C-alpha positions in Angstrom: 29.1 211.8 125.1 32.9 211.3 125.4 34.2 207.9 126.6 35.4 209.6 129.9 31.7 210.7 130.6 30.2 207.2 129.6 32.6 205.5 132.0 32.0 208.0 134.8 31.4 206.5 138.3 30.4 208.0 141.6 32.7 207.9 144.6 31.2 204.8 146.6 33.1 205.3 149.8 32.3 209.1 150.0 28.3 208.3 149.5 28.6 205.5 152.1 30.4 207.8 154.6 27.7 210.5 154.0 24.9 208.0 154.7 26.4 207.1 157.9 27.4 210.6 159.0 24.0 211.7 158.5 22.4 208.8 160.3 23.9 210.2 163.6 21.2 212.9 163.5 18.3 211.1 165.3 20.2 207.7 165.8 18.5 205.3 167.8 20.0 202.7 170.2 18.7 199.9 168.0 20.7 201.3 164.9 17.8 203.2 163.3 16.9 206.8 163.0 14.2 208.9 164.6 14.2 212.1 162.6 10.6 213.4 162.5 9.8 216.2 160.0 10.7 219.8 161.4 12.1 218.4 164.7 15.5 219.4 166.1 17.1 216.2 164.5 15.4 217.4 161.2 17.3 220.8 161.5 20.5 219.1 162.4 20.4 217.2 159.1 19.1 220.1 157.1 22.0 222.2 158.2 24.5 219.5 157.3 22.9 219.2 153.8 22.8 223.0 153.3 26.6 223.2 154.1 27.4 220.3 152.0 25.4 221.7 149.1 27.1 225.0 149.4 30.4 223.4 149.8 29.7 221.7 146.4 29.2 225.2 144.9 25.3 225.1 144.8 23.1 227.9 145.4 20.6 226.9 148.2 17.2 228.4 148.7 14.2 227.3 150.8 10.5 227.7 150.1 7.8 228.7 152.5 7.1 225.1 153.3 10.7 224.3 154.1 11.6 222.3 151.0 15.3 223.0 150.1 16.5 223.6 146.5 20.2 223.4 145.7 21.0 224.6 142.1 24.1 223.8 140.0 24.4 226.2 137.1 24.5 224.6 133.4 25.9 226.2 130.2 22.4 227.2 129.2 20.6 228.8 132.1 17.6 229.6 129.9 16.8 225.8 130.2 14.8 224.4 133.1 17.0 222.4 135.5 16.7 218.5 135.9 15.5 217.8 139.2 16.8 215.0 141.6 16.6 214.3 145.3 14.1 212.9 147.8 13.7 213.7 151.6 15.5 213.7 154.8 12.8 212.9 157.4 12.2 209.5 158.6 9.6 207.4 160.5 9.4 207.4 164.3 11.4 204.0 164.1 13.1 204.5 160.7 16.3 203.5 159.1 19.5 204.9 157.4 18.4 204.8 153.8 14.6 205.6 153.2 14.4 209.0 151.5 18.0 210.1 152.4 19.7 207.8 149.9 18.0 209.7 147.2 19.1 213.0 148.6 22.6 212.1 149.3 22.8 210.2 146.1 21.8 213.5 144.4 24.6 215.2 146.2 27.1 212.7 145.2 26.0 213.1 141.5 26.9 216.9 141.9 30.2 215.9 143.7 31.3 213.6 140.9 30.5 216.0 138.3 32.6 218.5 140.0 35.5 216.1 140.4 35.4 215.2 136.8 35.1 219.0 135.6 32.0 218.2 133.6 29.6 221.1 133.0 26.0 219.9 131.9 24.2 221.9 129.3 20.9 222.4 131.4 21.2 223.2 135.2 20.7 220.6 137.9 18.7 221.1 141.2 18.7 218.9 144.1 15.6 218.9 146.3 14.9 218.0 149.9 11.0 217.8 150.1 9.5 218.5 153.5 7.5 215.9 155.3 7.5 213.0 152.8 6.8 210.5 155.6 3.7 212.0 157.0 4.4 210.5 160.4 4.3 213.7 162.3 1.9 215.8 160.0 -0.8 214.4 157.6 -0.8 214.1 154.8 2.4 212.4 153.6 4.3 213.9 150.8 2.6 217.4 151.7 5.3 219.7 150.3 5.5 218.1 146.9 1.6 217.9 146.9 1.4 221.7 147.6 4.0 222.2 144.9 1.8 220.5 142.3 -1.4 222.3 143.6 -3.2 219.4 145.4 -3.3 221.6 148.6 -2.9 225.3 149.3 0.1 226.5 151.2 -2.0 227.9 154.0 -3.9 224.7 154.4 -0.6 222.8 154.8 0.8 225.4 157.1 -2.2 225.0 159.4 -1.9 221.2 159.7 -1.3 220.1 163.3 0.6 217.2 164.9 -0.7 215.2 167.8 0.5 217.9 170.3 -1.3 220.5 168.4 1.8 222.2 166.9 1.2 223.4 163.4 3.4 223.0 160.4 3.9 226.9 160.5 5.1 227.0 164.1 7.4 223.8 163.6 9.0 225.5 160.5 9.5 228.8 162.5 10.8 226.6 165.4 13.6 225.4 163.4 14.3 228.3 161.2 13.3 226.7 158.0 10.3 228.7 156.8 11.8 230.0 153.6 11.0 233.1 151.7 10.6 231.6 148.2 7.1 231.0 147.1 6.2 227.4 146.6 6.2 226.4 143.0 8.8 229.1 142.1 11.4 226.6 141.1 10.5 224.9 138.0 12.0 221.7 136.4 12.2 219.9 133.1 11.7 216.7 134.9 12.6 214.9 138.1 14.4 211.6 138.8 14.4 210.1 142.5 16.5 207.3 143.8 15.2 205.2 146.7 15.4 201.9 148.4 12.7 199.4 147.2 11.0 199.1 150.5 9.9 195.8 149.3 11.5 192.2 148.7 11.3 191.8 144.9 14.8 193.0 143.9 16.5 191.1 146.4 14.4 188.0 145.8 15.1 188.1 142.0 18.8 189.1 142.5 18.3 192.3 140.6 20.4 195.4 141.3 18.2 198.1 139.8 14.4 198.6 139.8 13.3 200.6 136.7 10.0 202.1 138.4 7.3 202.6 135.8 4.2 202.7 138.0 3.1 203.7 141.7 0.3 202.5 143.8 -2.7 204.9 144.4 -3.3 205.6 148.1 -6.4 206.1 150.1 -6.1 207.4 153.7 -8.9 207.4 156.2 -9.7 208.5 159.7 -12.0 206.3 161.5 -13.9 206.3 164.9 -15.9 203.5 166.5 -18.4 204.9 169.1 -19.9 202.2 171.4 -20.8 202.6 175.2 -18.6 202.4 178.2 -19.7 200.2 181.0 -18.4 198.1 183.8 -16.5 195.0 182.5 -17.7 192.9 185.4 -21.2 193.7 185.6 -22.3 194.0 181.8 -23.4 190.7 180.3 -21.7 189.9 177.1 -24.9 190.1 174.9 -25.7 193.6 176.2 -22.3 195.0 175.5 -21.6 197.8 172.8 -17.8 197.1 172.7 -15.9 199.4 170.5 -12.8 197.3 170.5 -14.6 194.1 169.4 -16.3 196.0 166.7 -13.0 197.4 165.3 -11.5 193.9 165.7 -14.3 192.5 163.5 -13.9 195.3 161.0 -10.2 194.9 160.9 -10.4 191.3 160.0 -13.2 192.0 157.3 -11.0 194.5 155.8 -8.1 191.9 155.5 -10.4 189.7 153.6 -11.6 192.5 151.4 -8.0 193.2 150.3 -7.4 189.6 149.7 -10.3 189.1 147.6 -9.4 192.1 145.6 -5.8 191.0 145.3 -3.1 190.2 144.4 -2.5 193.9 143.8 -4.4 195.4 146.9 -3.4 195.9 150.3 -5.2 197.5 153.3 -3.9 198.4 156.8 -5.1 199.8 160.0 -2.0 201.3 161.4 -3.3 203.2 164.5 -5.9 202.4 167.0 -6.2 204.5 170.2 -8.8 203.7 172.8 -10.3 206.8 174.5 -9.9 206.9 178.2 -8.8 203.2 178.5 -9.1 201.3 181.7 -8.6 197.7 182.7 -12.2 197.0 184.0 -14.2 199.4 181.5 -15.5 198.0 178.2 -14.0 200.4 175.5 -16.6 202.9 174.3 -14.6 204.8 171.7 -11.6 204.0 169.5 -10.0 206.3 167.0 -8.2 204.4 164.1 -6.7 204.9 160.7 -6.8 203.1 157.4 -4.4 202.9 154.4 -5.5 201.2 151.4 -3.3 200.9 148.2 -3.4 199.7 144.6 -1.8 200.4 141.2 -5.3 200.0 139.8 -7.9 203.0 140.2 -11.0 200.5 139.9 -9.5 198.3 142.6 -9.1 201.4 144.9 -12.8 202.2 144.3 -13.8 198.8 145.1 -11.8 198.8 148.3 -13.5 202.0 149.4 -17.0 200.8 148.6 -16.4 197.4 150.3 -15.0 198.9 153.5 -17.9 201.4 153.8 -20.3 198.6 153.3 -18.6 196.4 156.0 -18.5 199.4 158.4 -22.4 199.8 158.0 -23.0 196.0 158.6 -20.7 195.8 161.5 -22.2 198.9 163.1 -25.8 197.3 162.9 -24.7 194.1 164.0 -22.8 195.3 167.2 -25.0 198.3 167.8 -22.1 200.8 167.5 -21.3 203.7 165.1 -18.3 203.4 162.8 -17.5 206.7 161.0 -15.0 206.8 158.2 -13.6 209.9 156.7 -11.3 209.8 153.7 -8.5 212.3 154.4 -6.3 211.7 151.4 -6.7 210.4 147.9 -3.8 209.9 145.6 -4.6 208.2 142.2 -2.1 205.5 140.9 1.0 207.0 139.2 2.1 206.1 135.6 5.5 207.5 135.2 6.8 209.3 132.2 7.7 206.6 129.5 10.6 208.6 128.1 12.2 209.0 131.5 11.6 205.3 132.5 13.4 204.4 129.1 16.2 206.7 130.2 16.5 205.1 133.6 16.5 201.7 131.9 19.1 202.6 129.3 21.5 203.7 132.0 21.1 200.5 134.1 21.6 198.5 130.8 24.6 200.6 129.7 26.3 200.2 133.1 25.6 196.4 133.0 23.4 196.1 136.1 20.8 193.4 136.4 17.4 195.3 136.4 13.6 194.8 135.9 10.6 197.1 135.6 8.8 197.5 139.0 5.7 199.0 140.4 6.4 201.1 143.7 4.3 200.0 146.6 5.0 203.0 148.6 4.2 206.7 147.8 7.0 209.0 146.9 7.4 212.7 146.0 8.2 211.7 142.4 4.6 210.5 142.1 3.2 213.9 143.0 5.6 215.6 140.5 4.6 213.2 137.7 1.1 214.9 137.6 2.8 218.0 136.2 6.1 217.2 134.8 8.1 214.2 133.5 9.3 212.0 136.4 10.9 208.5 137.0 12.4 206.6 140.0 15.4 204.2 140.4 15.1 201.5 143.1 17.8 199.5 144.8 17.3 196.6 147.0 16.9 196.7 150.9 17.5 193.6 153.0 14.6 191.4 153.5 12.4 194.0 151.8 12.5 195.7 155.4 11.7 199.6 155.6 10.1 201.9 158.1 12.0 199.9 160.6 15.2 200.2 162.5 16.5 197.1 160.9 16.4 198.8 157.5 19.5 198.0 155.6 21.1 198.2 152.2 24.6 197.3 150.7 27.3 199.8 149.9 27.5 198.3 146.3 23.7 198.6 145.7 23.7 202.3 146.9 26.5 202.9 144.6 24.9 201.2 141.6 21.6 203.0 142.0 23.4 206.4 142.3 25.4 205.6 139.2 22.2 204.9 137.3 20.9 208.3 138.7 24.1 210.0 137.4 23.8 208.8 134.0 20.1 209.2 133.8 20.5 212.8 134.7 23.4 213.3 132.2 21.2 212.0 129.5 18.5 214.4 130.3 20.6 217.5 131.1 23.2 216.9 128.4 27.0 217.5 128.6 28.2 220.8 127.6 30.7 220.8 124.6 
């Protein structure tokens, strides 16, 4: 590559302005973002993104699950495009950077290449994957999972949110059920930029995380069934209290994860008492479990241990604890050549960097099962994410986008 290309930098101010402009869609009073997938706020940011991509000369198409693909032509259109991007949806109390940094960073890469008049040899394609977060519809990362064949399209379209709305109906409601068949758009590889969502880079004063592995994830739906009875007249030894049973199970699960650590975590993120009343002993509670590890054997050990604990506590407290695994994602080992490309870009640009394992799941983890994929991490303040306090610096966001730019150029090539 020429010296001009080697020294190419993105427009940091333009990227920063785009991040804060899109943060208005679903903005919360505490400075975060609530942009649930396929909501009206999601439609607003999708419309903005489509217009911005078309303004950059990209051809935009949408598949039947609502994922958006924006293609920049290359010199050789017989070659598969290099994919880059992430997602636009957020958690119910999310921040300005999770997901959208990778999507807007990809847009900034295209704008930078346009400004410099650089044509890549292979085409490029920005992607906004539908429902990465999984906060409205389960599972998380459902569109990329369907893309790689883990789920059928009909299965995903039939999934319902808490109010009973299906994915299909939600897509129709915002006008983003596209006509392109899922899986039609192919890629030679995929690179995703993201905030770390953890404290390691900030603690070690590193600007870039070169992601080489991703944790596997097991999700469960659970239910504790005890017996509802009067809080004042039922003696303690005779109670079949669903809440106390879940409490004991939650503390046991914590100890299981600690014992299998340091690379194991387990979380009960939801617990809902059926028909709650101040003076009624809880008789039924629905709950969820999230277990993660970068080691497949550790995940299997977590699964066996939590099931054994559920059986023991059920017997001890005379309740039933039912656990159903609803999602199983094995650990990810990203493509070594693409990981090396990210590392070379970070080194060439002079950024302090380190190899790192992703604690969170990402669309790139799904894509890595059928194509070469890699990720670029940048620090987030105090490691906080999935929270309105989520924050990152302009310089770090620009650094990550510069690494994305030069990684993509090394993969797509520069037309001579």
